[in-house]
N, C-alpha and C positions, 0 to 999 in steps of 0.2 A: 378809592382806586388802589392806593397802596395796600389797603387792608385786604383787597381781594387777591393781589399778587401774592401777600404774605401767606393767605390761607392755602393757595394752589402750590406754593413752594413747600409748605409744611406738609401737605398731602403727598407731594412727590418724594419728599424726604421719608415720609412714613412707608410709601410703597417701596422704596430702595432697600430700606431697612427690613422691611417684611420679606422681600425677595432674597436678601442676604441670609436672613435667619434661617428660611426654607431651605436654601441651598446647603448651608452649613449643616443643618440637621439631617438633610437627605444624605450628604457625603459621609457624615459621621456614622449613621446607622448602617450604610452599606460597607463602609470600612470595618465596623464591628462584626457584621453578618458574614464578611467575606466574599461579598458580591464582586464578581470580576469587573462589573461596571461601576466601581465606586468613584470614578472620576468623570463627572459630566462634562468636562472641558476638552475632552478627547473623542476621537472616533471609537466606536466599539466594534469589537470584532467577535464573531462567534464561528466556531467550526460546525458547519450544518452537516457536512457529509464527507466521508472519505472513501474513495474507490480504488480498489488495485485492478489495474488496466492489464498488466502481464508481468509474469515472473519467470526467471531463467535462473541458472546456475550463477550468473554473473551480477544480475541486478534485478531490482523490483521497482516497477514504474507505477506511481500512484498519482492520483489527483486529489487535492484537498479543495473543497467547496468552502469559501469564507464569505459570511455575511457581514458586510460593513455598514454601520449605522452612523449617521451624523447627527448628534444632538445640539451641535453648536447653534448659536443664534445666527450665524452667517454661513454661507457655503464655503467649500474649500476645494482646491484642486491640487493634486499631487502628480508630479511627472513620473514618478516610480515609488516602488515600495520595496524595501530590502527586508528580507525575512530569514529566519534560521528556524529549522524543524527539529525538535527533540523528541526521541522515543525513550522512555524510561530515563529522562534527564541526560541522555547521550545525544549530543549533535550529530545528526546524519546528513544534513544537507544545510547549505548556506547558498542563497541565491537572491536574484532581484527580478520582481515583476516590473516590466518596463513599460507597460501600457498606462497611458493616463487615467487616473482615478479622479472623477469630478462629481461632488455631491452637493446638492442644495441643502439648505437647513431643513432638518426634519426628515431628510430623505435617506434611502439605503439602496445598496446594491449587492449584487452576488458576483464574485470573481472566483476563477478556478486557477489553483496553483499547481504546476506539475513538480512532482517530487520523485527523485530518482535516488532510491537508496542502494548502495552496493551490497551485494549478498553477503560477503564476509562481514560487514559491519552490523548488519541486522542478525546474522547469525551468532556473533559473539554477545550481543545484546540478549538474545532469546536464551542463550546458554546460561547466561547470569540469572535471568528471571527463573528459568527451570530450576537451577540449582537452589534458588531461595524459595521456591514453591509458590511464586507470585503468578495468578492467572489472569490478571488484568494488567494493562500498560497505560501509562499516562503519556498522551501526545501533547506536546507544547510547541505553540507557535510564538515567536519574537518577532514583531513586525516594527518598522520604522517608516513612516511617510515623509518624503521630501517635497515640502510644500513650494509652490510657485511664488505665492505671496504669504508672508508672515501672518499668523493670526495670534493676537495677544502677545505679541512680541516673540513667538516661537517660530523657527524654520522648519522645525521637525516635529512630529508627533511619534512616541514609542508606545506600543501596546503589546501586553502578553496575554495570551489565553492558553487554557488547559483544558483537555477533556480526557477522561478515563474510558477506554474501550477494552473489550476482551482481547488477551493476547492471541495473535494469529501466528501459527507455526506452518512454515512451508512444507508441503507434502513431500515426502521422501519416496523414490521409486527404486526398488532394488531387484536386479534380475537374478532370478533363481536357477533358470535354465532355458537354453535355446535348443529345442529338439527339432532336428532336421528331418528325422525319419528316414525313410528309403530315398536316396538320392537318384533321381532319374533324368532323362533327357527332356521330359515334359515340366510344365509348371508344378512345383512341389509345395505343399502346404506345411507350413513350419509352425510349431506352438512355442510361443514365447511366454514363459511363466515368470510373472512378477509378484512381488510383494509390495503394496503401497501402504506407507506408514502414516497414519494421522494422529498427531498428538493433540489436536484441537478438541474442545469440548463439544464440538457440534459436527454432525455428519454433512456430507456433501455429495454431489455426484460429478463424475468425469464424463463429459460428452464429446462427441465428434474427436475421437481419440486418432491421430495419426502418427506413423511411427515408421522408421527405416533401420535396417540391421546392416552393419558393415563388419566385415572380417578382413583384417590385415589391410585396412585402408580401401577395400573393394566394397561398395554397396551391392550387396547380394539379395535382399529381399525388402519388402515394404508391406504395410497393412493399413487398415482403416476400420475402426470400430465406431459406427455412428450412434449406436444406442447408448444411453447413459448407464454408467456403471457405478452403483451404489457404494460409497466409501464410508465405512463406520467410524463413529467417533471414538477417540483414544483407543485405537486399535490397529492392527495390521490385517489388511484385507488381501487375500490372495486373488489374483485375476490371471485368467489365460487369455492372451490376445492372439487372434489369428493372423498369420503373416503368410504371404505367398513368396516363395523363392524364385529366382530367376535361374534357371538350370544352367545356361552358359557361364554365368559367373560364379555360380555355385561350385561347378566342377573345377573352375580355375583355382580355387582355394582348397579343394579336396585333400591334396597332400598336407596342407597346414591343419586341416581338420583332424586327419588321421594321425599324423606323426609328430606335430610340433604345437601341441595345445599350450605348453608353457610359455612359448615365446610369441604366440600368435595373439594379438590384441583384437578385442571386439569393440564396437561402438554402437549405441542405440540413441537414435534422436528421437524424443517423444514430445508431442504436443497435443492439448486438448483445451477445452473450455470447462471451468468449474461453475457447478450450478448449485445454489444454495438458496432456496426460496423461504426458509424458515429460520435459518440460523443467523449467520453474519451476512448482512446484505451487502457489505463492502466487497465480498470477493464473488458475488453473483454475476455470472456471465463474463467473468475476467478470463483472460488468456494464461495458460501455464505451458512451460516448456522446460524440458529437462534432457541433459546428455548424461548418459551411464556408460562408463568406460571400464574395462577391466581385460583379463586375459581369458582364453578358453580354458585353461587350468583352473582359474578360479571357480568357474562353473562346475568342473568336475569335482572339486573339493566339496562344493556345496551339496553335491548328490550323494556324497558319501554318509 
């Protein structure tokens, strides 16, 4: 009987030793190869998709879809996940995912993180990349799970993931001219000439464009371009958007239009959807908004 228990114990010892050797070899090989999943005793994260929902002069709202995989021999439950997002090694947001994450052993789940990047922060990063001639960007997420129950003596898990994606430059809209034509008492068609600057290596289209024109603080015209407008890659695309003026309000700013161009401000509010079926899927069907400001004298100088 004792001999039988001795054999069982010896087999268990060999089994544990074999498992340890396998685990050690696996982690060593992954560490040498640079595999981001080189530690099998932590949840694994993978950036599966990044979407740009809307962008404006103030901020860019994105969502990051993270795949969380649990290779642990036991399940875990985290009441929150703290995360920091880096773009080109520059921290752009630090936030907390406050929904409970609960995974059984060997299970996985997909979570969506809201990411709001201030336009100035992103612009500074893009200027640095452009100056260095870098056309791809490293997106990094550092995440820390706060566990309800410690696992292998740890109360938190910290994981870092990286993914390299093409650099995305925010489109620029420059007003070249606002041509009011003959002003009358009836509705007046206005031609707004703009240049759309696209520094990206891929083309896209602007669809369902809507815009308003304000002169000296008064909204005098608006327009809608439902058909897609093709924007060339790494180029400036000239576009003429049709606008309908409101005669009553147009006449109220007529003295400014004629005699005070230098001191009269204009403002164009522009919004549309970006469509890109072949290039960067992250921006497809995202909302884009821009506010363009200046004086009527600026437009006069551009026409010279």
